C-alpha positions as CSV (number, residue, x, y, z in Angstrom):
1,X,13.3,22.6,9.4
2,X,14.4,26.2,8.8
3,X,17.9,27.3,8.1
4,X,20.0,28.6,10.9
5,X,21.8,30.9,10.2
6,X,19.7,32.4,7.5
7,X,20.1,31.3,3.9
8,X,18.8,34.5,2.5
9,X,21.0,36.0,-0.1
10,X,23.4,33.1,-0.3
11,X,24.3,32.0,-3.9
12,X,24.3,28.3,-4.7
13,X,25.9,27.1,-7.9
14,X,24.1,23.9,-9.1
15,X,26.1,22.0,-11.7
16,X,23.5,19.8,-13.4
17,X,19.8,19.1,-12.7
18,X,17.7,16.0,-13.3
19,X,14.1,15.0,-13.5
20,X,12.1,14.4,-10.3
21,X,14.5,16.5,-8.3
22,X,12.8,19.9,-9.2
23,X,11.5,20.3,-5.7
24,X,15.0,21.2,-4.5
25,X,14.7,24.5,-6.5
26,X,11.4,25.3,-4.8
27,X,12.7,24.7,-1.4
28,X,15.9,26.6,-1.9
29,X,13.9,29.6,-3.3
30,X,11.7,29.5,-0.2
31,X,14.9,29.6,2.0
32,X,16.0,32.8,0.1
33,X,18.8,31.1,-1.8
34,X,19.9,32.6,-5.1
35,X,20.3,29.6,-7.5
36,X,22.8,29.7,-10.3
37,X,22.1,26.6,-12.5
38,X,24.6,25.3,-15.0
39,X,22.7,22.8,-17.2
40,X,22.7,22.6,-20.9
41,X,22.3,18.9,-21.2
42,X,19.3,17.4,-19.4
43,X,15.9,17.0,-21.1
44,X,14.0,19.1,-18.5
45,X,13.9,22.9,-18.5
46,X,14.5,24.7,-15.2
47,X,15.1,28.3,-16.3
48,X,12.0,29.6,-14.5
49,X,13.0,28.0,-11.2
50,X,16.4,29.7,-10.7
51,X,17.9,33.1,-10.3
52,X,20.4,32.6,-13.1
53,X,20.6,30.0,-15.8
54,X,23.7,29.1,-17.8
55,X,23.3,26.5,-20.6
56,X,26.7,24.8,-20.4
57,X,27.5,21.1,-20.3
58,X,28.0,20.1,-16.6
59,X,28.7,16.4,-17.2
60,X,31.7,14.6,-15.6
61,X,34.5,14.4,-18.1
62,X,33.1,16.9,-20.6
63,X,32.4,20.0,-18.4
64,X,34.7,23.0,-18.6
65,X,35.8,23.1,-15.0
66,X,37.7,26.4,-15.3
67,X,34.8,28.1,-17.0
68,X,32.3,26.9,-14.4
69,X,34.7,27.8,-11.6
70,X,34.6,31.4,-12.7
71,X,30.9,31.4,-12.0
72,X,31.4,29.7,-8.7
73,X,33.8,32.5,-7.5
74,X,30.7,34.7,-7.1
75,X,28.8,32.0,-5.2
76,X,28.8,30.7,-1.6
77,X,28.4,27.0,-2.3
78,X,28.5,24.4,-5.1
79,X,26.4,21.2,-5.4
80,X,24.7,19.1,-8.0
81,X,21.3,17.4,-8.6
82,X,22.7,15.2,-11.4
83,X,24.2,11.8,-11.0
84,X,26.7,12.4,-13.8
85,X,27.9,15.7,-12.5
86,X,29.2,14.7,-9.1
87,X,32.9,14.9,-10.1
88,X,32.2,18.3,-11.8
89,X,30.7,19.8,-8.7
90,X,33.5,18.4,-6.5
91,X,36.2,19.7,-8.8
92,X,34.6,23.2,-9.1
93,X,34.3,23.4,-5.3
94,X,38.0,22.5,-4.9
95,X,39.1,24.9,-7.6
96,X,37.5,27.9,-5.8
97,X,38.0,26.8,-2.2
98,X,34.4,26.1,-1.3
99,X,33.1,23.1,0.7
100,X,32.6,19.8,-1.1
101,X,33.1,16.1,-1.0
102,X,36.4,16.3,-2.9
103,X,37.4,14.9,-6.2
104,X,38.6,11.6,-4.7
105,X,35.3,10.9,-3.0
106,X,33.3,12.0,-6.1
107,X,35.3,9.6,-8.3
108,X,34.4,6.8,-5.9
109,X,30.7,7.8,-6.0
110,X,30.8,7.4,-9.8
111,X,32.6,4.0,-9.9
112,X,30.9,0.8,-8.8
113,X,34.2,-0.9,-9.4
114,X,36.1,1.3,-7.0
115,X,33.4,0.9,-4.4
116,X,33.7,-2.9,-4.7
117,X,37.4,-2.7,-4.2
118,X,37.3,-0.4,-1.2
119,X,34.4,-2.2,0.6
120,X,36.0,-5.6,0.0
121,X,39.3,-4.2,1.4
122,X,37.4,-3.0,4.5
123,X,36.0,-6.5,5.1
124,X,32.4,-5.6,4.3
125,X,29.8,-8.0,2.9
126,X,29.8,-7.4,-0.9
127,X,28.8,-9.8,-3.7
128,X,31.6,-11.8,-5.4
129,X,32.6,-9.6,-8.3
130,X,35.0,-9.2,-11.2
131,X,36.0,-6.4,-13.6
132,X,35.1,-7.6,-17.1
133,X,37.5,-6.4,-19.7
134,X,36.8,-9.1,-22.3
135,X,34.5,-12.1,-22.9
136,X,37.2,-14.4,-21.5
137,X,36.8,-12.7,-18.1
138,X,33.1,-13.9,-18.1
139,X,34.3,-17.5,-18.7
140,X,36.6,-17.2,-15.8
141,X,34.0,-15.6,-13.5
142,X,31.3,-18.3,-14.2
143,X,34.0,-21.0,-14.1
144,X,31.7,-23.6,-15.7
145,X,28.7,-22.9,-13.4
146,X,25.3,-21.6,-14.4
147,X,24.1,-19.1,-11.8
148,X,22.4,-15.7,-11.7
149,X,24.9,-12.9,-12.2
150,X,24.4,-9.1,-12.5
151,X,26.2,-7.1,-15.2
152,X,26.6,-3.4,-14.4
153,X,28.2,-0.4,-16.2
154,X,30.4,0.9,-13.5
155,X,29.6,4.6,-13.9
156,X,25.8,4.8,-14.6
157,X,23.0,5.6,-12.2
158,X,19.3,4.9,-12.0
159,X,19.8,1.2,-12.8
160,X,20.8,2.1,-16.3
161,X,22.2,-0.9,-18.2
162,X,22.1,-3.2,-15.1
163,X,21.0,-6.7,-16.3
164,X,20.6,-10.1,-14.7
165,X,21.9,-13.1,-16.7
166,X,21.6,-16.7,-15.8
167,X,24.5,-18.4,-17.6
168,X,27.8,-17.5,-19.4
169,X,26.1,-17.7,-22.8
170,X,23.6,-15.0,-21.9
171,X,26.3,-13.0,-20.2
172,X,28.5,-13.1,-23.4
173,X,25.5,-11.9,-25.4
174,X,24.6,-9.0,-23.1
175,X,28.1,-7.8,-22.1
176,X,28.5,-5.6,-25.2
177,X,25.2,-3.9,-24.6
178,X,26.0,-3.2,-21.0
179,X,29.5,-2.0,-22.0
180,X,28.1,0.5,-24.5
181,X,26.0,2.1,-21.8
182,X,29.1,2.9,-19.7
183,X,30.8,6.2,-20.5
184,X,34.1,4.6,-19.6
185,X,33.2,1.3,-21.4
186,X,33.8,-0.5,-18.1
187,X,31.6,-3.4,-16.8
188,X,31.4,-5.1,-13.5
189,X,30.0,-8.6,-13.0
190,X,28.8,-9.8,-9.6
191,X,26.9,-12.7,-8.2
192,X,23.2,-11.9,-7.8
193,X,22.2,-11.5,-4.2
194,X,18.7,-12.6,-3.0
195,X,16.7,-11.1,-0.2
196,X,14.8,-7.9,0.3
197,X,16.2,-4.5,-0.7
198,X,16.4,-1.3,1.2
199,X,17.7,2.1,0.3
200,X,19.3,4.1,3.1
201,X,19.7,7.9,3.1
202,X,22.3,9.4,5.5
203,X,23.7,12.8,6.4
204,X,27.4,12.6,7.1
205,X,29.5,15.1,9.1
206,X,33.0,14.6,10.4
207,X,33.1,11.3,8.6
208,X,30.2,9.8,10.6
209,X,26.4,9.5,9.9
210,X,24.3,11.9,12.0
211,X,21.0,11.1,10.4
212,X,19.8,7.8,8.8
213,X,16.5,6.9,7.1
214,X,15.4,3.6,5.5
215,X,12.9,2.9,2.7
216,X,11.8,-0.4,1.2
217,X,12.4,-0.7,-2.6
218,X,10.5,-3.1,-4.8
219,X,11.4,-4.0,-8.3
220,X,9.7,-5.1,-11.6
221,X,10.0,-8.7,-12.6
222,X,12.2,-8.1,-15.6
223,X,15.8,-8.6,-16.7
224,X,16.7,-5.2,-15.5
225,X,16.5,-3.8,-12.0
226,X,13.7,-1.2,-12.2
227,X,12.2,0.2,-9.0
228,X,8.4,0.2,-9.1
229,X,7.8,1.3,-5.5
230,X,9.5,2.9,-2.6
231,X,7.8,2.9,0.8
232,X,8.7,5.1,3.8
233,X,7.6,5.0,7.5
234,X,8.1,7.3,10.5
235,X,9.0,4.2,12.6
236,X,11.6,2.1,10.8
237,X,12.4,-1.4,12.1
238,X,15.6,-1.5,10.1
239,X,17.0,1.8,11.3
240,X,18.9,0.4,14.2
241,X,20.9,-1.9,11.9
242,X,21.2,0.8,9.2
243,X,23.2,3.1,11.5
244,X,26.3,0.8,11.9
245,X,26.0,-0.4,8.3
246,X,26.1,3.2,7.0
247,X,29.0,4.0,9.3
248,X,31.0,1.2,7.7
249,X,30.2,2.4,4.2
250,X,31.2,6.0,5.1
251,X,34.5,4.9,6.5
252,X,35.3,2.5,3.6
253,X,34.5,5.0,0.9
254,X,36.0,8.0,2.6
255,X,33.1,10.5,2.8
256,X,33.8,13.3,5.2
257,X,30.8,15.7,4.7
258,X,27.7,15.1,2.6
259,X,24.4,13.5,1.9
260,X,24.6,9.9,0.7
261,X,22.4,7.0,-0.4
262,X,23.3,3.3,-0.2
263,X,21.4,0.2,-1.4
264,X,21.6,-3.0,0.5
265,X,20.2,-6.6,0.2
266,X,19.1,-8.1,3.5
267,X,19.1,-11.9,4.1
268,X,18.6,-12.8,7.7
269,X,20.8,-10.4,9.7
270,X,23.3,-10.0,6.9
271,X,23.4,-6.6,5.0
272,X,25.2,-6.8,1.7
273,X,26.1,-3.5,0.1
274,X,25.0,-3.2,-3.6
275,X,26.2,0.4,-4.3
276,X,26.4,3.9,-2.9
277,X,26.4,7.5,-4.1
278,X,27.2,10.8,-2.4
279,X,24.0,12.8,-3.1
280,X,20.4,12.6,-2.0
281,X,18.4,9.9,-3.7
282,X,16.3,10.7,-6.7
283,X,12.7,9.7,-7.6
284,X,11.2,11.8,-4.8
285,X,13.4,10.3,-2.0
286,X,14.0,13.7,-0.2
287,X,10.3,14.7,-0.6
288,X,9.0,11.5,1.0
289,X,11.8,11.2,3.5
290,X,10.8,14.7,4.8
291,X,7.2,13.5,5.1
292,X,8.0,10.7,7.6
293,X,11.1,12.2,9.4
294,X,10.7,16.0,9.2
295,X,14.2,16.2,7.8
296,X,14.5,17.7,4.3
297,X,17.7,16.4,2.6
298,X,17.7,19.2,0.1
299,X,18.0,21.7,2.9
300,X,20.8,19.7,4.4
301,X,22.5,19.5,1.0
302,X,22.5,23.3,0.8
303,X,23.8,23.7,4.3
304,X,26.7,21.4,3.6
305,X,27.5,23.2,0.4
306,X,27.6,26.5,2.3
307,X,29.7,25.0,5.1
308,X,27.0,25.5,7.7
309,X,26.3,23.2,10.6
310,X,23.6,20.7,9.8
311,X,20.7,19.5,11.8
312,X,21.2,22.1,14.5
313,X,17.7,21.9,15.7
314,X,15.3,19.0,16.4
315,X,13.5,18.4,13.1
316,X,9.9,19.2,12.6
317,X,7.5,16.5,13.5
318,X,6.8,14.0,10.7
319,X,3.8,14.9,8.6
320,X,2.5,11.4,8.4
321,X,3.3,7.8,9.5
322,X,3.6,6.4,6.0
323,X,4.6,7.7,2.5
324,X,5.1,5.9,-0.8
325,X,5.6,6.3,-4.5
326,X,4.6,3.8,-7.2
327,X,5.9,4.0,-10.8
328,X,4.2,3.1,-14.0
329,X,6.2,0.8,-16.3
330,X,5.1,-0.9,-19.4
331,X,4.8,-0.7,-23.2
332,X,2.7,0.6,-26.0
333,X,1.9,3.9,-27.7
334,X,0.7,6.7,-25.4
335,X,-2.8,7.6,-26.5
336,X,-3.3,10.9,-24.7
337,X,-2.4,13.2,-21.8
338,X,-4.3,12.0,-18.7
339,X,-5.4,14.8,-16.4
340,X,-4.3,14.1,-12.8
341,X,-7.8,14.9,-11.5
342,X,-9.1,11.8,-13.3
343,X,-6.4,9.6,-11.7
344,X,-6.8,11.0,-8.2
345,X,-10.6,10.9,-7.9
346,X,-11.8,9.2,-4.7
347,X,-8.2,8.4,-3.7
348,X,-7.6,10.7,-0.7
349,X,-4.2,9.4,0.2
350,X,-2.8,9.8,-3.3
351,X,-1.5,13.4,-3.6
352,X,0.3,13.4,-6.9
353,X,-0.1,11.7,-10.2
354,X,2.3,12.6,-13.0
355,X,2.5,11.3,-16.6
356,X,6.1,11.2,-17.8
357,X,5.6,9.8,-21.3
358,X,4.1,12.2,-23.9
359,X,1.1,11.5,-26.2
360,X,2.2,9.7,-29.3
361,X,5.4,8.4,-27.7
362,X,6.1,4.7,-28.0
363,X,7.2,3.2,-24.6
364,X,8.4,-0.2,-23.6
365,X,9.4,-1.9,-20.5
366,X,12.5,0.1,-19.7
367,X,15.9,-1.0,-18.7
368,X,16.5,2.1,-16.5
369,X,14.5,4.4,-14.3
370,X,14.6,7.1,-16.9
371,X,12.2,5.1,-19.0
372,X,9.3,4.9,-16.6
373,X,6.0,6.2,-18.0
374,X,4.6,7.9,-14.9
375,X,4.2,7.8,-11.1
376,X,1.8,8.3,-8.3
377,X,2.8,9.4,-4.8
378,X,1.0,9.9,-1.5
379,X,1.0,9.6,2.3
380,X,-1.4,8.5,5.0
381,X,-2.2,6.8,8.2
382,X,-2.4,3.2,7.0
383,X,0.3,1.6,4.8
384,X,-2.0,-1.0,3.2
385,X,-4.6,1.5,2.4
386,X,-2.0,3.8,0.9
387,X,-0.5,1.1,-1.2
388,X,-3.9,0.0,-2.5
389,X,-4.8,3.5,-3.5
390,X,-1.5,4.0,-5.3
391,X,-2.0,0.7,-7.2
392,X,-5.4,1.9,-8.3
393,X,-3.9,5.3,-9.4
394,X,-1.2,3.6,-11.5
395,X,-3.8,1.2,-13.1
396,X,-6.0,4.2,-14.0
397,X,-3.0,6.2,-15.4
398,X,-1.7,3.3,-17.5
399,X,-5.1,2.3,-18.9
400,X,-6.0,5.9,-19.8
401,X,-2.6,6.4,-21.5
402,X,-3.3,3.3,-23.6
403,X,-0.4,1.3,-22.4
404,X,-0.9,-2.4,-23.1
405,X,1.7,-3.6,-20.7
406,X,1.9,-2.3,-17.2
407,X,2.6,-4.5,-14.2
408,X,2.5,-4.3,-10.5
409,X,3.8,-7.2,-8.4
410,X,2.0,-8.6,-5.4
411,X,2.6,-6.6,-2.2
412,X,5.7,-8.1,-0.4
413,X,5.9,-8.9,3.2
414,X,5.8,-5.6,5.2
415,X,9.1,-4.3,6.5
416,X,7.9,-0.9,7.4
417,X,6.4,-0.2,10.8
418,X,2.7,-1.0,11.3
């Protein structure tokens, strides 16, 4: 896709960046957008990728909205690449009269508790849930039963602090840990939902989805919910069902204009919403979605921030039938930096291998996506061949790094098109 009208010379204020979303900057620069980045908090450094860099704190609740708004007055749009800056970006846009999702919607995006309330009120399928204020709430929620339950900090992203427990004793033990990971010290308990999981990306205009894409997510066999793979296809069997499912989410959560991601568990023909957020997915989601659909969500994100009409032309043809990313998780001390060339040798479908953990660093099986040790991504004509090559790449990377514990689960039943 190319921007219509031209993006050249438009200034975009980005309140917060995050790892594995750097390709947004490269795309926006190619479109001629001048990027003003406010980010003095994340671990990555992005000064060389933007037109102007301002090292201020952009996080929700601690950002100086008035100060950032002064910068935004010289810009044509406001957005964010950080999960914990969605309220900041919305508030700044409102302050200066630029397009945005609005503070109310941004607050919903940051609160799993509010999402549960709104979706339940709308009659949607959601897990049985309860706000946990004290240990006694856990006793009431389990009500003498032993069953799998998920504890979540309501305002974290990337599966941070999300833990499965199997009885009330384990829940009482883990609740303080989960609570400490929540900026608002708020915990949600909900029944564990079985089935396969999909992530759905959507572009929303006029309160309705106008683009939907589905990927299959697979998770590590651990107490946390750590994605180890995401698989994409040009032809998506779940897409027909995803359209009405996303329309219900959009209506229930009150999103008018934006890019959103929602996670569902599927059992039979029942789609149960796990959570949603109003920004493009991380972990290479826009990059790989573009490979199989021709739609670049980062370009759409900029168009929405500028108040431009989105998806005005038929998207470019998909680059490939299949795309996928696999992540390295495990434990041990990182022995050395592993050159990508040694990982990619004789794996033609694997295009990228990236080591995230530095030499000398001690890593362990993480409880959030931020703790993953590396990844490999690629695309090709055959889903099974691609997956096999990615598994080989991850094995090579983990072994060469010296990790003693890295795991890859058996390939699940295919849900992408063949």
